[in-house]
N, C-alpha and C positions, 0 to 999 in steps of 0.2 A: 196051757194056761189061758184062762179067759180074760179078755180085756174088759175092765169095768165100765168103759165108755161105749160099749157096743150092746145092742139088745140081742135077742136070740136070732134074729134075722140078719145081723151084722150091720144094722143101721145105727148112726151116731145117737147117743142119748145123753142127757144129764143124769149123774148118778143121784138116786134119792138117798139123802142123809138125814131125812127127818126123823128117823128111828134112832139115830145115834146120839148118845149124850155129848154136850159140849165138855171138851177137855183143854188144858193148856197145850199149846203147840208152838213150836219154833222151828225155823229153817234157815240155813245159811248157804247163800250161793256166791260164786266168784265169777269174775270175767277178768279178762286181761287185754290191755291195748299196747300193742308193740309200738315203740317211738324210737327214733333216731336220737343221738346224744344232743345235738342242737336243739332239737324241739324239746326234749326233756329239761334242758337248761333254761329255755324261755318259760316253760311251764313252772318250774320250781322257783324262778326268780321273778315271776310276776310280769314278764315281758311279752306276753301274747297279746295281739292286738284286739281281741275281743274281751280281754278281761280275765277274771278268775275263773278258769276252766274248771278247777277242781270243785269249787263251791257250785257252779251251775250244774255240773254232772251229779253232785250229790244231791241237790234238789230235784233234779230230772228223775233220778231213780227212785226217790221217795215218793214223788208224785205218780210215777208209773205203777208202783206197787198197789196204790189205791185204785188205779184203773184196770187191774188185771182182768176182771170179768168182762170188761168191755172189749178187750184185746184178744182174749183167749176164749173162744166160743162156749166151752162147757164147764168153765170155772164158776164156781159158786161165789156170789158177793159175800165178803167175810168182814166182820168188824174187827179190823187191825188194831192191836193194842199198841204196837210199836213197829217202826221200820227205820233202821239205820243203814247208811251207805258210808263206807270209809274207802278213801283212795289213797293208795300208797305208792309214791314214786319208787321205782327200782332202777337197776342198772340199764334195763333194756326196754323201759316202759313203765306202765301203771297197772297195779293189782286192785281190783275193786272187789270188795266184799260187802254183801248186802245181808242184812238179818231181818227177818219178819217174824212177828209173834201174834198170837190171837188166842182167844178161848172160844172155840167152835167145834162143830161136829165133823169138820174136815180140815186137812192140813194147809199149811202156807207156803209149800215149796215153789208153786207157780209165782207167787208174789215176790218171794225172794229172788227167783231167777228172772223174772220180768224187771225187777229193780236193778239187778246187775247188768242185764242187756241194755236197758235204756240208759243207764250211767254210762256205759261203754260208747254207745251211740252219741249221747250229748257230748262226751269228751272228744270224740272224733269231730263232731261238728265244730267244736271250739278251736281246734287245732288244724283243720284241714287247709287253712289259708297258708299255713307254713309248711305242712307235711302231708300232701294228699296221699302219699304211699304208707301212712300209718295203717296198722291192721288190727282188727279185733280178732284175737286169736283163740278165743273160746269162752264158752259159758258153762258152767257145771255146778250141780248141787254138791255141797260139801257135807252137810249134816242136816238130819231132821229128827225131831223128837216129839213124842206125844201121840195119842190116838191108840188104836188097837195094835197097830205094827210096832210101837214103841220107838226106841232109838235106832237111828241109822247113821253110820259115818263112812265117807268114802275111804277107801282103803289106799288109794295111790297118791 
């Protein structure tokens, strides 16, 4: 299998998508931040010293999606139609789900994953004063749709 971001000599390159027609595309990514019960209680009751951590993380994720090509060297700048970031407290932490959509010649997987990643980092920043041992336990693509490869769902 040939990697699209490598030329014939193995050097990194930006893929030419100029010949591809714009199509509607959407991607969903998730991340998780593991927290202890005391921190989770402070988070959900509004008792954190820095304020509304969930709101800050949501905005950070949205802002990050818009900066993806500045952070990931070979990503194309895309006209994002929408980005949403939802943070759901669970028994052992917070599940973050980011959705990005566009009409463009290339997909928005990296924008969704960047949003989920940065939202998790921002959440950690907001709670680190009460729980330095909190962990970001993963970032993963859940779904992508659109383009020549069509629809893909994570199976696990």
